[in-house]
C-alpha positions, 0 to 999 in steps of 0.5 A: 211018598205014596199013600200007604207009606204016609199012613204008616207014619200017621199021615194021609186021610181019605176024604170019606174017613172021619177025622180024629180031631183030638189026634195031634198033627198037621192037617192039609186042607183047601180054603174051602175045607176049613170053613166052620173049623178053627185051628191054632195056626194056619198057613196059607201057602202059594198066595201068589199072583196067578194062584190067588184068586184062582185063575179058573174062577175068573176065567168062567166070568162072562163079563166085567160084573161077573169077574168082579163078583168072582174076585169078591168070592175069592177074597171072601174065601181068603178072609175065611181061611185067614180067620180060622186061626186062633193064634197065628196066620202065616201067608207064604208068597214065593213070587209076586204077591196076590193082588188080594193081599195088596187090595185096599180094604175099601174094595 
């Protein structure tokens, strides 16, 4: 479906357009875009090993300490996304779960 077709049925919004938050519907966003907002329900899709943490974020790390810091940033981002829900959070995994989902709470 292209953007024009999506707009005809009420889907699709450009980043530079103001969102009508009173309008009911499904909102798709990255974990970065949900910071500071709340929703009734949140679905975190593709929480698989290799996707979460984001491989590109870890690839930029120059050494072990930088890699650990990148992993911590990704873990915090996942936490922020999951806590944006007022009623329900669903995490979808289609293969091997992300190590961030399996990580021990003390790390």
